[in-house]
C-alpha positions as CSV (number, residue, x, y, z in Angstrom):
1,M,0.0,0.0,0.0
2,N,1.3,3.5,-0.9
3,V,0.7,6.8,0.9
4,V,0.4,10.3,-0.5
5,T,0.2,13.3,1.8
6,R,-0.9,16.8,0.7
7,T,-2.0,20.0,2.4
8,I,-4.9,22.3,1.4
9,Q,-4.7,25.8,2.7
10,V,-8.0,27.7,3.3
11,H,-8.8,31.1,4.6
12,S,-12.0,31.6,6.5
13,E,-14.0,34.7,7.0
14,G,-14.6,33.7,10.7
15,E,-17.5,32.2,12.6
16,N,-20.1,30.3,10.6
17,D,-18.1,30.3,7.4
18,V,-18.7,27.0,5.4
19,I,-15.9,26.3,2.9
20,D,-16.4,23.6,0.2
21,I,-13.1,21.7,-0.5
22,T,-14.6,18.9,-2.5
23,Q,-13.1,19.8,-5.8
24,Q,-9.6,20.3,-4.3
25,L,-9.8,16.9,-2.7
26,S,-11.1,15.2,-5.9
27,N,-8.1,16.7,-7.7
28,I,-5.6,15.3,-5.1
29,V,-7.3,11.9,-5.3
30,N,-7.1,12.0,-9.2
31,E,-3.4,12.9,-9.0
32,S,-2.6,10.0,-6.7
33,N,-3.5,7.5,-9.5
34,F,-4.9,5.2,-6.8
35,E,-7.8,3.0,-8.0
36,K,-8.8,2.0,-4.5
37,G,-8.0,3.0,-0.9
38,I,-9.0,5.6,1.6
39,V,-8.5,9.3,2.1
40,I,-8.2,10.9,5.5
41,I,-8.9,14.6,5.7
42,F,-7.9,16.4,8.9
43,V,-8.3,20.1,9.7
44,S,-5.7,21.5,12.1
45,G,-7.0,23.7,14.9
46,S,-9.4,23.4,17.9
47,T,-12.1,25.7,16.5
48,A,-12.7,24.2,13.1
49,G,-14.5,21.1,12.0
50,I,-15.0,19.0,8.9
51,T,-18.1,17.2,7.7
52,T,-20.1,16.5,4.6
53,I,-23.2,18.4,3.6
54,E,-25.2,19.4,0.6
55,Y,-23.5,22.7,-0.2
56,E,-26.5,24.8,-1.0
57,P,-27.6,28.2,0.5
58,G,-30.3,26.7,2.7
59,L,-28.1,24.2,4.5
60,I,-25.2,26.7,4.6
61,H,-27.5,28.8,6.7
62,D,-29.2,26.0,8.6
63,F,-26.1,24.1,9.8
64,P,-24.5,27.0,11.7
65,A,-28.0,28.0,13.0
66,M,-28.4,24.5,14.4
67,L,-25.0,24.7,16.1
68,S,-26.1,28.0,17.6
69,R,-29.1,26.3,19.1
70,I,-27.1,23.4,20.5
71,V,-24.1,25.4,21.7
72,P,-25.3,29.0,22.3
73,K,-22.8,31.8,22.1
74,N,-24.4,33.9,24.9
75,I,-23.9,31.5,27.9
76,G,-21.0,31.1,30.2
77,Y,-18.0,28.9,29.3
78,E,-15.2,28.0,31.6
79,H,-12.8,28.4,28.7
80,D,-13.7,32.0,28.5
81,N,-13.2,32.4,32.2
82,T,-9.7,31.0,31.8
83,W,-8.5,32.7,28.6
84,H,-10.9,35.7,28.2
85,D,-11.0,35.2,24.4
86,G,-14.8,34.8,23.9
87,N,-14.6,31.7,21.9
88,G,-15.5,28.9,24.4
89,H,-18.6,28.1,22.3
90,S,-16.3,27.8,19.2
91,H,-14.2,25.1,20.9
92,V,-17.3,23.1,22.0
93,R,-18.9,23.3,18.6
94,A,-15.7,22.1,16.9
95,S,-15.5,19.2,19.3
96,L,-19.0,18.2,18.4
97,I,-18.3,18.2,14.7
98,G,-14.8,16.8,14.8
99,P,-11.6,17.5,12.9
100,S,-11.5,14.6,10.5
101,L,-13.2,12.4,7.9
102,T,-12.3,9.2,6.2
103,I,-13.7,8.5,2.7
104,P,-13.3,5.4,0.6
105,I,-11.8,5.6,-2.9
106,L,-13.2,3.3,-5.5
107,Q,-12.3,3.3,-9.2
108,G,-10.1,6.2,-8.6
109,K,-12.9,8.5,-7.2
110,L,-14.2,9.6,-3.8
111,T,-17.3,7.7,-3.0
112,L,-19.5,10.7,-2.3
113,G,-23.2,10.8,-2.9
114,T,-24.7,12.9,-5.6
115,W,-25.4,15.9,-3.4
116,Q,-22.6,15.3,-0.8
117,Q,-19.8,17.8,-0.5
118,I,-16.9,18.0,1.9
119,V,-16.8,21.2,3.9
120,I,-14.7,23.0,6.5
121,L,-16.7,24.7,9.2
122,E,-15.1,27.7,10.8
123,M,-16.3,28.2,14.3
124,D,-13.8,30.7,15.7
125,T,-14.9,34.3,16.2
126,R,-12.3,35.7,13.8
127,P,-11.0,34.9,10.3
128,R,-8.4,32.1,10.3
129,H,-5.9,30.4,8.0
130,R,-6.4,26.7,8.2
131,N,-4.3,23.8,7.0
132,V,-6.2,20.7,5.9
133,I,-4.0,17.6,5.8
134,V,-5.0,15.1,3.2
135,Q,-3.5,11.6,3.5
136,I,-4.4,9.0,0.9
137,M,-3.6,5.3,1.3
138,G,-4.2,3.1,-1.6
139,E,-3.0,1.2,-4.6
């Protein structure tokens, strides 16, 4: 089994930014020339997450709104008491979503559904530069 590692750099506009990286990942998988395997996608940072979603305006609005209902911004967080940076909710939200995905590769392609895209969710309160580590294992 061979391994290819690449990095995608993204810039977010800050909290609630949803960034579609599907095409960049597809390009990396195509360049690997692997017919089968897996790709692991990992976003560095404790206030960002990665998931799949149908990347359309309604869901781009609905997903952050759902996170706001589950992890409200306007309640107390011990993180904020410790660091006084106002992003305790960002850390909790990112922990819920998680920093990584694993997707099978079959016939040289990501096995995504028709309306399924891979997105980075920025949950920090300010714009950020993010590194997305892409590691492909296959043959």
